[in-house]
C-alpha positions as CSV (number, residue, x, y, z in Angstrom):
1,M,63.8,193.3,383.0
2,G,65.2,195.8,380.6
3,V,63.5,197.9,378.1
4,P,64.9,197.6,374.5
5,V,66.0,200.6,373.0
6,Q,67.7,200.4,369.6
7,N,69.2,197.0,370.0
8,T,70.3,197.7,373.5
9,Y,68.6,197.5,377.0
10,V,68.2,200.2,379.4
11,Y,67.8,199.1,383.0
12,S,66.5,201.1,385.9
13,L,68.9,201.1,388.8
14,S,68.1,201.9,392.4
15,F,71.7,202.6,393.7
16,A,73.7,205.7,393.0
17,D,76.9,203.5,392.6
18,D,75.4,201.7,389.8
19,Q,74.7,204.9,387.9
20,V,78.4,205.8,388.4
21,L,79.3,202.5,387.0
22,L,77.2,203.1,383.9
23,D,78.6,206.5,383.4
24,N,82.2,205.0,383.6
25,T,81.2,202.4,381.2
26,T,80.0,205.1,378.7
27,E,83.2,207.1,379.2
28,I,85.3,203.9,378.5
29,K,83.5,203.2,375.3
30,Y,83.8,206.8,374.2
31,R,87.6,206.7,374.9
32,I,87.9,203.5,373.0
33,S,86.1,204.8,370.0
34,Q,88.1,208.1,370.0
35,T,91.3,205.9,370.2
36,R,90.2,203.8,367.2
37,K,89.7,207.0,365.2
38,A,93.0,208.2,366.0
39,I,94.7,204.9,365.2
40,S,93.0,204.8,361.8
41,A,94.1,208.3,361.2
42,L,97.7,207.6,362.1
43,N,97.8,204.1,360.4
44,S,99.8,205.3,357.3
45,I,102.4,206.9,359.7
46,L,102.6,204.0,362.1
47,W,103.3,201.6,359.2
48,H,105.7,203.8,357.2
49,K,109.0,202.2,356.7
50,N,111.0,205.5,356.8
51,I,109.9,206.3,360.2
52,T,112.0,204.9,363.1
53,K,110.5,202.7,365.8
54,N,111.4,205.2,368.6
55,R,109.6,207.9,366.6
56,K,106.5,205.7,366.2
57,L,106.6,204.9,369.9
58,Y,106.7,208.5,370.8
59,I,103.6,209.1,368.6
60,Y,101.9,206.2,370.2
61,E,102.8,207.3,373.8
62,T,101.8,210.9,373.3
63,I,98.7,210.6,371.2
64,I,97.1,207.1,371.5
65,Q,97.8,206.6,375.3
66,N,96.9,210.0,376.0
67,I,93.4,209.6,374.5
68,L,92.8,206.1,375.9
69,V,94.0,206.9,379.6
């Protein structure tokens, strides 16, 4: 049974692999939040009509995918 901590649950795990899994989950959540911040910062550029699709795709590939992956 988990212990509630700020609307989440913390579980004690006995295997090292499970700890690595939790670390990876934390990293994934962090990368997703950073990607959302970058997208919101670039939102006006990505929706601008005078910027070509190729340029928008280039921005997406270099900035957004780089943060996410």
